[in-house]
C-alpha positions in Angstrom: -13.6 -0.2 -23.6 -14.9 -3.6 -24.2 -17.1 -2.0 -27.0 -14.5 -0.1 -28.7 -13.6 -0.6 -32.1 -10.0 -1.6 -31.5 -7.9 -4.5 -30.4 -6.9 -4.3 -27.1 -3.9 -5.9 -25.3 -3.7 -5.5 -21.6 0.0 -6.5 -20.1 0.3 -7.3 -16.4 2.9 -9.2 -14.7 0.4 -10.6 -12.2 -2.7 -12.5 -12.8 -4.9 -10.9 -10.7 -6.4 -7.3 -10.3 -5.6 -6.5 -6.5 -8.1 -4.1 -4.1 -5.3 -2.3 -2.4 -7.0 -0.3 0.2 -7.8 -3.6 2.1 -4.1 -4.7 1.5 -3.5 -4.0 5.1 -6.2 -6.5 6.4 -4.3 -9.2 4.7 -1.0 -8.4 6.3 -2.6 -8.0 9.9 -4.4 -11.5 9.4 -8.0 -9.9 9.0 -8.9 -11.1 5.5 -7.6 -13.8 3.0 -5.4 -13.1 0.2 -8.3 -14.3 -2.1 -11.0 -11.8 -0.6 -9.4 -8.9 -2.0 -8.3 -10.2 -5.2 -9.8 -11.3 -8.4 -8.3 -12.7 -11.5 -7.7 -10.5 -14.5 -9.0 -13.0 -17.1 -12.5 -13.5 -15.1 -12.9 -9.8 -14.7 -12.5 -9.5 -18.5 -13.8 -12.7 -19.8 -16.6 -10.7 -21.7 -14.6 -8.2 -23.3 -14.0 -10.0 -26.3 -11.8 -7.5 -27.8 -9.3 -7.6 -25.2 -6.0 -9.6 -25.1 -4.4 -10.3 -21.6 -0.8 -11.2 -21.4 0.9 -12.5 -18.2 4.3 -10.5 -18.8 6.3 -7.9 -17.5 7.1 -4.4 -19.2 10.9 -3.8 -19.4 11.2 -1.0 -21.9 9.1 1.6 -23.7 10.2 2.9 -27.1 7.6 6.1 -27.9 9.6 7.0 -31.1 9.2 4.0 -32.5 5.7 3.3 -30.9 6.8 0.1 -29.2 6.7 -1.7 -25.9 9.4 -4.2 -24.9 8.2 -7.1 -22.6 10.1 -9.7 -21.1 9.1 -12.2 -23.6 7.6 -10.2 -26.5 7.4 -7.1 -28.4 4.1 -5.0 -29.1 3.7 -2.3 -31.5 0.8 0.1 -30.5 -1.4 2.9 -32.0 -2.5 4.2 -28.3 -0.2 3.4 -25.2 -1.9 3.9 -21.6 0.5 3.4 -18.9 -0.7 2.6 -15.5 2.1 0.8 -14.0 1.3 2.2 -10.7 4.0 3.1 -8.0 6.7 1.2 -5.8 7.8 1.8 -2.3 10.0 4.7 -2.1 12.9 4.6 0.6 14.2 8.3 0.1 17.6 7.4 -1.1 17.9 4.4 1.4 17.2 1.0 -0.7 19.0 -1.0 1.6 16.5 -0.6 4.0 14.1 -2.7 1.9 15.5 -5.8 3.3 14.6 -4.8 7.0 11.5 -2.9 6.3 9.4 -4.4 3.9 6.7 -2.1 2.1 3.2 -3.1 1.4 2.2 -2.9 -2.3 1.2 -6.5 -3.4 -0.3 -9.6 -2.0 3.3 -11.0 -1.7 4.1 -8.2 0.7 1.3 -8.5 2.8 1.8 -12.3 3.3 5.0 -11.8 4.0 4.5 -9.2 6.7 1.6 -11.6 8.3 4.1 -14.5 8.0 6.7 -12.6 9.8 4.6 -11.0 12.4 2.7 -14.3 13.5 6.4 -16.1 13.6 7.8 -13.6 15.8 5.0 -14.3 18.4 5.9 -18.0 18.0 9.3 -17.4 18.6 8.8 -15.1 21.8 7.1 -18.1 23.1 10.1 -20.3 23.4 12.3 -17.4 24.0 14.7 -17.6 26.9 15.3 -13.9 27.9 12.6 -11.1 28.7 14.4 -8.9 26.2 14.4 -11.3 23.4 10.6 -11.6 24.0 10.5 -7.9 24.1 12.0 -7.5 21.0 10.0 -10.3 19.2 6.6 -8.8 20.4 7.6 -5.0 19.3 6.3 -3.9 15.7 7.6 -0.6 14.4 5.4 1.2 11.4 7.2 4.1 9.8 5.0 6.6 8.2 1.9 8.1 9.6 -0.1 8.5 6.3 -3.6 6.4 5.9 -1.5 3.1 5.4 0.6 3.5 8.6 -2.4 4.8 10.5 -4.3 1.5 9.6 -1.6 -1.0 9.9 -0.7 0.4 13.5 -4.3 0.3 14.5 -4.9 -3.1 13.1 -1.9 -4.4 14.8 -2.6 -3.1 18.1 -6.1 -4.8 18.0 -4.3 -8.2 16.8 -1.6 -7.8 19.6 -3.6 -6.8 22.4 -7.1 -8.2 21.8 -7.1 -11.4 19.3 -3.9 -12.9 20.2 -4.1 -12.4 23.9 -5.8 -16.2 24.7 -3.9 -18.0 22.5 -0.4 -18.1 24.2 0.6 -19.1 27.5 4.3 -18.2 28.1 4.0 -14.7 26.7 1.4 -12.0 27.0 0.8 -10.6 23.6 -1.2 -7.6 25.2 2.0 -6.3 26.6 3.2 -6.2 22.5 4.6 -2.7 21.7 3.1 -1.4 18.3 5.1 1.9 17.6 4.0 4.4 14.6 6.7 6.7 13.5 6.0 9.7 11.6 8.9 12.2 10.5 6.1 15.2 10.2 4.3 17.0 13.2 1.1 15.0 13.1 -0.3 11.9 11.3 -2.6 11.9 8.2 -1.1 15.2 7.5 -3.6 15.4 4.7 -6.4 16.1 6.7 -7.4 18.9 8.7 -5.8 19.1 12.0 -8.8 18.0 13.9 -9.2 14.8 12.1 -5.7 14.2 12.7 -5.8 14.6 16.4 -8.5 12.5 16.7 -6.5 9.5 14.8 -3.7 10.2 17.2 -6.0 10.1 20.3 -7.6 6.7 19.3 -4.5 5.4 18.3 -3.1 6.3 21.9 -6.0 4.8 23.5 -5.7 1.4 21.5 -2.1 1.3 23.0 -0.2 2.5 20.0 3.0 4.5 20.8 2.7 7.3 18.4 5.5 9.4 17.8 5.9 12.6 15.6 8.4 14.9 14.4 11.4 12.5 14.7 12.7 11.2 11.2 14.1 7.8 11.0 17.9 7.9 10.8 18.9 4.4 10.1 17.5 0.9 9.7 19.3 -2.5 10.6 18.2 -5.9 10.7 15.3 -5.8 13.8 16.3 -2.1 14.6 15.7 1.2 14.0 17.5 4.5 14.9 15.7 8.0 15.0 17.3 11.3 14.4 17.2 12.1 18.0 19.5 9.1 18.6 16.6 6.6 20.1 17.3 2.9 19.1 14.1 0.7 19.2 14.8 -2.9 18.7 11.8 -4.4 16.9 11.4 -8.0 15.2 9.3 -6.5 12.7 9.5 -3.2 11.0 7.2 -2.1 8.0 7.8 0.8 5.8 4.7 2.8 5.1 6.2 6.2 4.5 6.6 7.0 0.6 5.5 6.2 -2.5 7.3 6.5 -5.9 6.1 5.9 -9.5 7.3 3.0 -11.6 11.1 3.5 -12.6 10.0 3.0 -16.4 8.6 6.4 -16.5 12.6 7.5 -16.9 12.7 5.8 -20.0 10.1 8.1 -21.7 12.9 10.7 -22.1 10.3 13.4 -20.6 10.4 15.5 -17.5 9.4 13.6 -14.0 9.4 14.9 -10.8 11.2 13.8 -7.8 8.8 10.8 -7.1 9.5 9.8 -10.9 5.9 10.8 -11.8 5.5 11.9 -15.4 4.5 15.8 -15.8 1.5 15.1 -18.1 -0.4 17.6 -20.2 -3.8 18.7 -19.3 -5.4 15.8 -21.3 -2.9 13.2 -19.5 -0.9 12.5 -22.5 2.8 12.6 -22.4 4.5 15.5 -23.6 5.7 15.2 -27.4 3.9 11.7 -27.4 -0.2 12.5 -27.7 -0.6 8.8 -28.4 0.6 7.8 -25.1 -1.3 8.4 -21.5 0.2 8.3 -18.1 -2.7 7.7 -15.3 -2.9 6.7 -12.1 0.2 6.9 -9.6 2.3 7.2 -12.4 1.3 10.7 -13.6 1.8 14.3 -11.8 -1.5 16.1 -12.3 -2.4 19.6 -10.8 -6.1 20.7 -10.1 -7.8 24.0 -10.9 -5.8 25.3 -7.9 -2.5 24.2 -9.2 -2.2 21.3 -6.6 -1.3 18.1 -7.5 -4.1 15.2 -8.0 -3.6 13.0 -4.7 -2.6 9.2 -5.3 -5.6 7.7 -4.3 -7.6 5.3 -6.1 -10.9 7.4 -7.2 -8.2 9.8 -8.7 -7.1 7.2 -10.7 -10.1 5.7 -11.7 -11.4 9.1 -12.8 -8.2 9.5 -15.0 -9.1 6.0 -16.5 -12.6 6.9 -17.6 -11.3 10.1 -19.0 -8.5 8.4 -21.2 -11.1 5.7 -22.3 -13.5 8.2 -23.4 -10.9 10.4 -25.2 -9.7 7.4 -27.0 -13.1 6.4 -28.1 -14.1 9.4 -29.2 -10.9 9.8 -31.5 -11.5 6.1 -32.8 -15.1 7.0 -33.7 -13.9 10.1 -35.6 -11.1 8.5 -37.2 -8.6 11.1 -35.9 -6.0 9.7 -34.0 -4.6 12.3 -31.4 -6.9 15.1 -32.1 -5.9 18.3 -31.1 -8.9 19.3 -29.7 -8.9 17.3 -26.6 -10.5 18.1 -23.4 -8.5 18.4 -20.2 -8.8 16.0 -17.2 -10.6 17.7 -14.2 -10.5 15.9 -11.1 -13.4 15.5 -8.7 -12.6 15.3 -5.0 -15.1 12.9 -3.7 -13.4 13.0 0.0 -11.0 11.1 1.7 -11.3 8.5 4.7 -8.7 6.2 6.6 -9.8 3.5 9.5 -8.2 3.6 12.6 -9.8 0.4 14.3 -12.9 -1.3 15.4 -15.7 1.5 15.1 -13.1 4.1 14.5 -12.1 6.1 11.2 -11.9 9.7 9.9 -13.6 11.1 7.2 -13.9 14.3 5.0 -16.2 15.0 2.4 -16.4 18.4 0.9 -16.9 20.2 3.9 -18.3 17.7 6.1 -15.6 16.0 8.6 -16.8 13.0 10.8 -15.0 10.7 13.2 -16.0 7.8 14.9 -18.7 5.0 14.3 -20.3 7.2 11.4 -17.1 7.4 9.4 -16.3 3.8 10.4 -19.3 2.5 8.6 -18.9 5.2 5.7 -15.6 3.5 5.3 -16.7 -0.1 4.9 -19.5 0.7 2.8 -17.3 2.3 0.4 -14.6 -0.2 0.2 -17.6 -2.8 -0.1 -18.7 -1.0 -3.0 -16.0 -0.8 -4.7 -14.2 -4.3 -4.0 -14.5 -6.4 -7.5 -16.6 -9.3 -7.5 -20.1 -10.4 -5.9 -18.3 -13.3 -4.2 -15.8 -11.2 -2.8 -17.8 -8.5 -1.5 -20.1 -11.2 0.2 -17.1 -12.7 1.7 -15.5 -9.9 2.9 -18.7 -8.4 4.5 -19.2 -12.0 6.4 -15.8 -12.0 7.8 -16.0 -8.3 9.1 -19.1 -9.4 10.8 -17.5 -12.5 12.1 -14.7 -10.6 13.5 -16.8 -8.0 14.9 -19.1 -10.0 17.1 -16.7 -12.5 18.0 -12.9 -10.2 18.1 -11.5 -13.3 16.1 -9.5 -13.1 13.1 -9.4 -16.5 10.8 -6.4 -15.6 8.4 -3.8 -16.5 11.2 -2.1 -19.0 9.2 1.6 -19.1 8.5 2.7 -19.8 5.0 6.3 -20.1 3.6 7.8 -21.8 6.9 10.0 -23.7 4.3 11.6 -20.5 3.1 12.3 -19.6 6.6 13.7 -22.7 7.4 16.0 -23.0 4.4 17.4 -19.4 5.3 18.1 -20.7 8.8 15.7 -18.3 10.5 13.3 -20.4 12.3 13.9 -21.0 16.3 16.8 -18.7 16.8 17.3 -14.7 17.0 18.0 -12.8 13.7 21.9 -12.2 13.7 22.7 -8.5 14.0 23.6 -6.2 11.2 27.4 -6.0 10.8 26.9 -2.0 11.3 25.6 -2.5 15.1 28.9 -2.7 16.9 29.1 0.4 17.8 25.9 0.6 19.3 26.1 -2.6 21.5 25.9 -0.7 24.7 22.9 1.7 23.7 21.0 -1.3 22.4 21.8 -3.1 25.8 20.2 -0.1 27.7 17.3 0.0 25.2 16.6 -3.9 25.8 
């Protein structure tokens, strides 16, 4: 909307735009954080009608047409809510302390630090049971993020790190992928799901399906069948919920907190307010929810931008003759590891090298910034031909040392004594 006859204010609590589909590569030491992010001010430097505020939205008052920020209050004629999603622990917020999600650069850097630090601690561990716990990684959730994380962790531990240690064998590390449903990548056809599971198994990932997680403690996961898995690193990739601010709008939301928007993507009762992306529950022509993927969010953004610009041009705010949003499904894909991916584009389903190459090209195209595209391409080429990853730097050690966590095993959760004998047997 850089040429729209309007004054636009963009509010974000981060100063950068994040290309979230590649976030898992930062978490697994494949890319550095700046490779997949770009300063918002740099992206919009030529949009002279746009003001950028580094602030956090703490409340929305649609009746007064006002947005409350942590440090300001803004009035509006139009409001577009694109606050995105948060990690959904399905009624167990206490698990967040022990099983971080992957939604931001901070999350990715924390996961990378914890994983690499666990192997450093394993090098000086005194018992085999302690080494095994420190070199076990559990990924909860068999969707695209979980599959991509599990495959990348398998390559990191069994290939990249195997020459770097002397007292431990990183290739013997355990990577477990847990999925409550009957198969991984359940949004894809069964043939593609089966290929992904087989490929992960060949890479050394232990794929468990049909067994939900019952409880998570510090460095331990208990499954519904009673199995307890000691693991130094547990990553949650099982669910997404909308920003909690949607519940302040006074409109109907679904179980995940998404706003049940009108066909034009406006909020019911407030035609000047729009919700897009992970914040919105939109039904397609067949009555199915539009998936929470980036192509859908971009299409919603274009639809709302065109709609607002038309009304500004016609000087008719909240026109009653608005067109409905129509989602164009361009397909879906997920990478599993080196030269392996799955893709479904229309009626076309393909796997292996062709799908992996398509995945690479699509992600390079949509990555913002020429320098980022070039940097990621060079890093991928280097990693492909050398089997090395150059982002294995551990940061934030001062925070770990201040918490007293460096150089010693993590204390067990106070809820664990009843399971001591079972844990000993599992170890």
